[in-house]
Each structure stands twice: as structure tokens, then as C-alpha cells.
N, C-alpha and C positions, 0 to 999 in steps of 0.2 A: 711760260709762267708770268713773265713780266707784263704781258698784255692783260692779264686778269687782275693785276694789282690795283689799278684805279677803281675798278668796279667793286672789288672787295673792300677797299677803303670807304667807298661811298655807302655800301650796305652797313658797315660798322658804324659810320657816322650817323646815318639815318636812325639806326637802332638806338644809339645814345641820345639823339635828339628826342625821339619819341618817348624814351624812358624819362628824360628830364621834363618833358611836357606833362607827363602823367603825374610826376611828383610835385610840380609847381602848383601851389594852392593860393587862392586869393586870401589876403589878410582881412581880419575882422577887427575893426577899430571902433571903440565907443567914444563919441565926440560930445562933450557937454559944452565946452567953450572953444578951446583951440587944442588940437592934437597934431603933432608933426611926426613924419616918418622920414628917415634918411636912407638914401640909396647912392651907392658909389658908381660913378660913370668913369670907366677907365680912360677913354680917349675923346679928344675933341672931335666933333662931327658925328658921334654915335647917335643913333636914333633912340629916343626915350619915348615909349608908348605905354598905354595902359587904359584903365577905366575904373569907374567907381559907381556904386549904386547905394543909395540911402534906403535902409530898411526902416519903415515907419515904426516909431514907438507907439504905445497904446494911448493915443489921444482919442478918448471915447466919443467926443462930440464932433470930430472932424477926421476925415481920412486923407485929405489933401495935405501934402508936405510943401512948405514954402521954399525949401531948398537950402543948401549950405554952400560955402565958398571954398575953392581950392586955389592955393597960391604955391607956385614952384619957384624956389630961389636957388640961384647958382652958387658955386663955392665963393665967388666974389661978393655975394650979397645982393646981386641984381635979380629982379623978378623976370623970369623967362617965360612964364605961362600962368594965366589966371582963368578961372571959371567962377562965375558969380550966380548965386541963387539956383543951383542945379540939384535936382533929386537923383540924378544919374547922368553920366556922360562919358565920352571917350576923349582921350587927349594924345597928342603926338608932337614932338618937337626935336630939333637937332641940338645937341649939347654944344654950347659955345666954347666950352673948355672941359677938360677932365677934372674930376674931383668929386667931393661929396655934395649931393643935391638934397635939398630939403623940401618935402611935400607937406604942406600944412592945411588942415581942414579947419574951417572956422564956422561954428554954429551960432548965429546971432540970436537964437530964440531960447537958448538955455536948457531946454528939455533934452535929456540924453538921447543920442541917435546912434544906431549901429550902422557902420559904413563898411561895405564889402569893397576892398581895394586891391587891384591887380596892376603890377608894373613890370615892364620888361625893358632891358637895355640891349639893343642890337648893334652888332659891329660887323661890317662887311669889309674885308681888306680891299684896298684899291690898288691901282697900278703903281702908285708911289710906294706903298708898302711892299709890293712884290719886288720892286727894284732894290729895296733896302735889305730885304730878308730872303736869303737864298732858300730857306726851308719852305717858303710859301710858293705855291704854284696855282695855276688856274683851277684845279680841282678843289683846292681849299676854298676858293672864292665861291664856286658853285655850291659847295657844302654849306657855306655860311648863308648863301641866298636861300637855299632850301630850308635851312633852319629858321630863317626869318619868316618864310611863308607859313611853316608849321606853327610858329609862335603866334602869328596873326590869327590863324584858325583857332588855336587854343584860347587866345584872349577873347575872341568873339564868343566862343562857347561859354566861357566863364561869365562874360557880361550878360548873355542871354539867361544863363542859369540864375544869376543874382536878380535880374529883373523879374524872372518867373517867381522867385521867392518873395519879392516885393509885392507882386500882384496877388499872390496867394495870401499874404499877410493882409492886404487891403480888403480882399474878399471876405476873409474871416472877420475882420473888424466890422465890415458892413453888415454881415450876418448877425453879429452880436447886437449892433445898434438897431437893426430891424426887429429883433426879438424883444429888445428893451422897450422900443416905442410901442410895439404891439401889446406887451404886458401893461405898459403905462396907460395905453388907451383903454384896455379892458378894465383895469382898476378904476379909471376915471368914470367909465360907463356904469360900473357897478355902484360906485359911490353916488353918482348923480341919480340913479334909479332908486337907491335906498333913501336918499333925501326926499325925493319926490313922493315915495310911499309914506314916509313919516309925516311929511307936510300934509298930504291928503287925509291921512288918518286923524291928524290933529285938527284939521279943518272940519271934518265930519263930526268929531267928538264935540267940538264947540257948537255946531249946528244942533246936535241932539240936545245939548244942555239948554240952549235958547228955547227950543220947542217945548221942553218940559216946563219951563218957567211960564 
């Protein structure tokens, strides 16, 4: 029975990881000026990764988004990661220390933007941890590594899903603009034709008056 225990533990751990991955959803944040999200990182050296995608607001005259800024601040107030003028991107860094980290989005253009934001804090026990804690063994390390691989796949799926939503929004906005421009062109054509008809009728009515005189 003892030989089957590691395998059983691995199966249970993978089941828990998959369930957690299914439950983890991306955050939706509306950014008008500056919005901050806080995330606790338990240990120094933990890997902090994630992604964000800006879903365009309805700017009728333009579908291109100039991008927003992301600044990550450590518990000590130091900037550990920055992204400037991005409509969507991924990020990853090693936490210099444990504590509460602040992720701030800055929108310099003022119009409200919806941001899909996903973040994950990964921790893999190292040999130093194993030496200090008798409850940890190599199988725990393997489970943690598998968890991080699954999390990376989940993060990539959420990133692609958010980008697909952004492209769908852009296509819908483009379709509306094409319809508007088509209708505007049609109305302008009808108006120009009507003015031409009125002008010609008026010109002929004047010519008839002159002939009678």
C-alpha cells in the first residue's frame, strides 16, 4: 500500500489544481484615471505573473486604442515592474520580498476603459525549504511544478479569451462605422441630387419666363 501513496497524493493534488484553475476568473476593472489592485505575495522569490487586455470603449470615430500604463509597486514602495502604453500584454517578475503588492492601471486619456486582468502568484519549494521543513518532500516540489505549468496554460487561455473579446468588440465597432458612413453617403447623395433637380427646375422656369417676355 505504501508504494501507491505518492501516486494517490499526486492524483489528488492534480484534481485540486484543476478545480482551482477552473474557478479562477479574470478580474474586470473599469479605469477612468487610476485604479489599483492589491495582491499578497507570501514569500520572497515567488513568481508573480499575469496578463491584461483593454476592451475598447465605444469611440465611434476610432477603433485604435492608444493604450494604458501598468505600474507594480512592492511593499516597500519601490517600482518592480512597469508597462507603458499597452492595450494588452503579459508580465512576470520575481518578488523581491513578501508582502502586499500594488498593481495600478493609469489611463491618461480620461475615457472609461474596461480592463480584463489576471494575476497568479506561484511558489515552488526549493532545497533550502525542504531542509527546514520535514513535512516537505520531493513529491511536493513536483506537485508545485505541475501546478505552475497548469497555471501558465490557464493564464494563456484567459489572455487569448480576453484578446478574442477585444477583437470581437473592434469588429462590431467597425461594422457600425461602416453602416454609418454608408448611410451618411447615401443621404448626402440624395441631398445633392435633390438640390440639382431643384436648381435645374428653377433655371428652366426662369428661361420660360424670359421667353414669354
